[in-house]
N, C-alpha and C positions, 0 to 999 in steps of 0.2 A: 504493500500500500504506500510505502514511503515515496517510491519513485513516481507513482501516480499523482501524489499530492505536490511534488516538487515544483512543477511549473504552473500550477493554478495561481491566479492572482488572489489578492486579499478578499475581494468580494465573493469569488467562487468558494473560497475556503470558509468564509463566514456563512454562506448559504448551506454548505454541507453540515455545519454545526447546527444551524437553525432547523434544518430538516431532519436532524437526528441521524444522519448517515455516518458521521464521525463525532467523536467527543473532543472537547478542547485539548485534552491531554494527548490525543492522537496527533493533532497538529503540532503541538509542542515537541513531542517525542520525535516526530519526523524531522523537524527543523534541527533538533539537537543532533540526531544521527547524521544529517548532512553536514553540519558544522564539524563534527568530530572526524568525519571521513574526508571532506573536501577542503576544509579551511587551512590546515597546517601550511601548505605551500603558498596560499594566498595571504594569510595573516591579516584577515579583515576583522575578526572578533578577538578583542583583547581582554575583555572582562566578561566572564561567563557567569550568568545568573540562572543556571540550569535548575538547580534544586528549588530555588524560590519559584521559578516559572512552573515547574511540575506541581508544586504544592498549590499554587494559585489555580492552575488549570483543573485540579481535582476538587477545589474548594467551592463551597456555596457563596463565597464572597466575590467570586469572579463576576464582574458587572455584566449586565445583559444589554450591552450596547450593540450597535450595528455590526461591529467587528469582533463579537464575542469569541474568544479562544484563538484568535489569529496571532501567531508569534510575530514580534516586532523587535528589531535591533535599534538601539539608540546611539547616535553619535555622542561621544562622551564630551559634549561641549554645549553649554547653555541649556541643558535639559537634564538636570540632576533629579534623582529619584530617592525617595525616603529610604535610608538605611543601606543603599548600594554605594559602592566606591564611585568617587567622582574625581578624576585626575586631570581632565582637560588637556590630555596629552603631555603633561609635565612630569618630569622625574621627581620634583619636589613634592607634589601632592601624592604621587605614587609611594614614595618613601614614607610619607606620613600615613598612608592608607586612609586618606581623607574620605569621609562619608558625610552626606548631607542628612539633616534630620527631617526634611519634608520635600515633597514633590514641587517642582516648578509648576506654574500655571499650565504650561503645555503638557507636561507629564500627567498631570491630574486629568486633563481633557482626554488624553490618549487612553488612560486607564478607564475613564467613564465610557469611552467608546467600546470597551471590551478587549482591547489589545493586551497581550501578555508579553511583558518585557523579558527577553531571554538572554540579553547581553548588551554589551556596548562595543562600539567599533573604533578602529584605529584612526588616528588623525595626526597631523604634524602638531608640534607643541603650540598650544593656544590657537590652533587653527590658522597659523600664519605660514602659509605656503601652498603652492599649487601641486605639490606631491607629498607623499608620506614615504620618506626615504630611510636609509639605514641609520640616520642620525636621530630619528624619532625615538621616543621613549620605549616603544614596543617593537622597533625595527620596521623595516620596509613592508609596505603593502604592495602586492603584485596584482596585475590585471588578470582575472581568471581566464580570459581568452588567449593570453600569451604571457606566461609568468616572467618573461624577460622585460616586459613593458610595465610602465606605471599606469594605474587607474586614474591618475590626476589627483586633485585634492581641492580643498581640504577634507571634503567628505568622502575620502578615498575608501575607507573601510565599509561605509554604508553602501556605496554604489557597487563595489566589488562583491559584497555579500548578496545583493539582489541579482546582479548579473550571473553569479554562480548558482543561483537558485537555492541559497541557504534559507532565505526568507522571502515572502512575496513583496514586502515593503519595508523600508527602513527610514528612520528619521535622519534628516540632514539639515544643515543651515547654510546660508549663502549671503556673504557680505559683498564679495567681489568675484563671484563665479564658483564658489565652493560646492554648489550642487551641480551647476551647469557643466563645468569642466569635467568632473569625473563621470557624470552621466554620459556625456558625449564620448569619452574615452572607453566606456564600458558598453556602449551600444544601447543605452537606456534613454528614456524620457525623464528629465529631471525638472521638477516643477518648483519654481520659486514664487510662491503666492505673494501678492501684495499685502501690505500691512492693513 
């Protein structure tokens, strides 16, 4: 079933949950399996929240929003989540094992929509760069279509993860092309909605 789920978009996966054809934990487990199998050479997912994700997917506290049970990766920048590590790509915060005590407004809205956060993605330090190279806190992110190439940046991990089919959708943010550059490098559509 994992491979059948891999290339469905977030809407199709949410429909499967709504119709009772799969459980939220099935979607989460499928995403975790793909990350464990495919991500090591890509290096898109740097903070794994697998156990918390599985617990939420099995819990009655999972919100009944339009994307109930759909796994989501968050770019580890400007979207911190309660209790989870938040490093913003910096060695300093990683060494402190910094954690935030509450969700940002965006994270709270994503939770209310029913998404299940399964991890956080690689980025250059403080999202300052058009690539995530070897000098980043977690090392280089590679383009899943050609591991010798960059997926761009700064939302490199998020775009590489979606392009590899690890998750159907991932959070990213864009000040000067940080969604649009890696989306184009990975063959995706990257949306920078207006404020």
